[in-house]
Residue, then its C-alpha position, 0 to 999 in steps of 0.5 A: m500500500g502506498e500509504q503506510l499505516k501504523i499499528a500499535c505493536g506486535v507482542f511475543g512472549a515465551i517460557s522454557f520449563q527446561k530452563q533453556p535461554i529464552f532470548p532466541y525465541i523472543y528474538w525470532g518471534l519479533r523478527a517474524q512480526n517486525h511488520r507490526g512495528h518499525q519504530s522501536h523494539g524491546f526484549l525483556t527476560y526474567d531470571n532469579g527475580k530480576f527483569h533484564v531489559h534491552r530497548s532500542l529504536d528502529l527495526v529488530p537488529k541482526v545479531k552477529t554470531s560473534a555477539i550471541q554470547e553477549w546478548f545471552g549475558r545481557l538477557p539471561g533467563h528462561v522466560g521473557i516477553g518482547n515488543v515491536r512498536y509503532t506510535t499511535s498514542g503518546k508523543t513522537d519525538e525521539k526522547s518520547l519514543i525511547k521512553g515509550t518503547q516496550p516492554v514496560t515495567a512497574s513496581k510498588n511495595e513487594f510487587k513488580l510487573a512487566v508487560s508487552f501490549n498491543g492495542n490502544v486505550v480510549n479512556t486515557f484521561q480517567l486512567k491517568k487521574e486514577i494512576s496519578k493518585d497512587f503514582p504521583s510522579f507518573s509520566y505518561e509516555c504510551d498506553a502500555d504504561l497505563i495497562c501496566l500500572k493499572l494492573l499493578m495497582e489492582l494486583t497490590k489490592s487483591k494480590d490475585l492475578s485473575s482478580a486484577a486482570k478482571t478489573c482491568m478488563q472491566e475498567i479499561e476501554g479499548a483494545f488490549s492484548v497483553a503478555g506479561i511476567t510477575k515478580d515471581g516469574k509467573f507468565f500470563a496473557f489476556k485480552d480485552p472483552y471484545g478481543i479486538r487485537p490478535l493474540c495466539a498461544g502455542h507450544s513446542e513438540d515436547h511441551s517444554t516451551y510455551a508462547f504467546s504471539s500476536e500472529t501465528v508466524g511468531l510461533n512458526i519461526n520458532g517451530l512451535e505449534r499453534d494451540f488457540e487464539l485467546e478469547p475475548g475477556e480471557l486470562v491465560t497463565v502457563s505452568k509445566d502442565g501447559f496453558e490454564r485458561e480463565k474466562l473472566v469477563k463476558g463481553e457483549r460481542r467479539a469485535f476482531c479488527a477487520f483491518e488485520f485481514a486487509y493489511f496488517a497481518r502477514p499473509d501466512s498468518c492464520f486466524d480462526e483456521k484460515y490463512v490470511y493470503e487465502i482470504r485476500e485472494e477471495f477479496g480479489r475474486n469478490l471484486v471481479r464479481e462486483n465489477p464485471d463492466v470494469v473487468k470487461d474493459a481491462d487488459l491486465i492486472l497490476s498489484v501494489p506489492e505486497t498486500g495487493d499481490d494476493p488479491a491480484l491472484g484472486v482477480h486473475e483466477e476469477s477474470g482470466l486477465r493476465w496478472e502482469r508482474a511488472s511491479r516489484r518491491h525493492r527488498y532492502v528499501t525499508e523506510r516508511a513514508f512517515i519518517l520522511l520530510d514532507r517534501e520527500r514523502y511522494s518519492t517513497i513510491d519510486r524508491k520502494i516500488n519498481v514498475l516496468a513501464s514497457k509492460l503498461k504502455g497503452k494498456r487498460v490496467i486494474v490495480t489491486e490495493d489493500s485500502i485508501v486512507r488519505g489518498d495522497t500516495t495513491k494519487v502518486i501511484v496513479k500519476k506514475l502509471r499514467k506517466m508510463g503510458a497506461k491508457k486507463v487505471y482502475l483501482f480495485v480496493t479490498f478494504p471497503r471505504i474508510i469513513g471514520p477514525c480508529f480508536y483501537g490502535i490504527d493511525m487514523a485519528t481524524y475525519g479530516q485526514l480520511i478521503g472517504s469520510k467526505h467523498s464518494p468513490e466517484e469523487i475519489a476517482k477524480i481526486i486521485g486521477a483514476d478512471a474508477v475506484c472500486y471498493q469491495s462491499i462490506g458484505n462480501f468482505v465479511k463473508a470472505t473472512g469467515f467471521a460473522r459481521d457481529q464478530l468484527c470491528l468495522g467501526c472505521i467503515t460503518g461508523k459503529y464502534p464496539t465500545p461506548l466511549a469510542q462511539k460517543i467521541a466519534g459522534e462528537m468528532k463528526k459533528r465538529f468536523l461537519k461544522g468546520y472545526e479544525e481537528t488536531g487529534r481525537l478528543y480523548e487525546i487533547a481534552e478531558p472527555a467528560e468536559e468535551v463530549 
């Protein structure tokens, strides 16, 4: 996709009951999920009552053979957690990014806790006020701090992990998939009552190692077998006997993030027994069935790598049109658009994707895209194809038109930055210079995932959010947007919700 969106994080954690060093598992689990967060990474291990932490900005680094023993010495222990992060909450200057890097730790009296978290908290102001009473010097850097400190506060009150996690599920609104370790080395994970963000569990063949991972690829790379996806409102702890599962809170419904299927998840990850790449291929077939006139007028298919590749195969299989593999990603150009200066932003497409002009000249082209958010870089892609001689450019977009912001960990903060919030598909086509923009219908999107409609969070494409405060804030934001007020962020990020909403 031209517009590189940011998701909050990728989580991995593991424990070895053979007391094997756990760092290699954490390292490879994060390497497999680095697509979920490029800004920073962190490793934390537990050994003899102490947490050992390494945090840094940028991608998970390559570990040289000569440095392996140094890493083992720095991060000893048989249990650990890790995190790769994008910033969707908190400040984004370098100092704040370093402070907000996960995993995070907190301590009070005899209690100590470490957590790695994926998601986004909605009722941040309420939690900040509550936490500041117990921790007067508390300085908010990211939502992981809120999760960790709230869990620690409840743990000191109840002295029971299940009770503490249950209170967090009941009093924190938002998306949170959490893996953590207590002071005595207890390894656990839990999800919010809606199960918005992914988190799965797996084990080694000899049942000596157990792990939690945002995506199944984190298990695969470590040779671990997937056991299950954590249920909404579920706490899972790990012992030598395996996973111990507790359903602590029954939510109104499951609301798994629909955007995982279109963009965020790796194609070889598995959700509810279906591989993501298979779902994306079906997205492509759906778009052909929905737009027969466009297909009839087209000469070939071109994909925007890499999330457009699987839908392109589906379009090819359903339509019989040739998928011209004339667009390729420069493998070692990994810079994301958000880290560049504004004057450089439009050149990232040229730097990252190579398109062979001779294959497009005079052709009517269907371009498969995962989504259109702001429209800026999609416009650049269309302009580039026109310059290369494409006669017509039709966009087949797998994710339905985005009309509202996300409150649960995707970097889509306001209505004003979303081209679909104020323009129809026909208007969007004119703005970006395409002959047509064809979005997949919501109904067919849902059907392809294998989930029921009421099992998915579709807030950004329907305007109906699963949690109450998010719905309330979205309504107020939309009113202000339609009245022409300048949007500077979500209301809960800039003011006290009770005063503003």
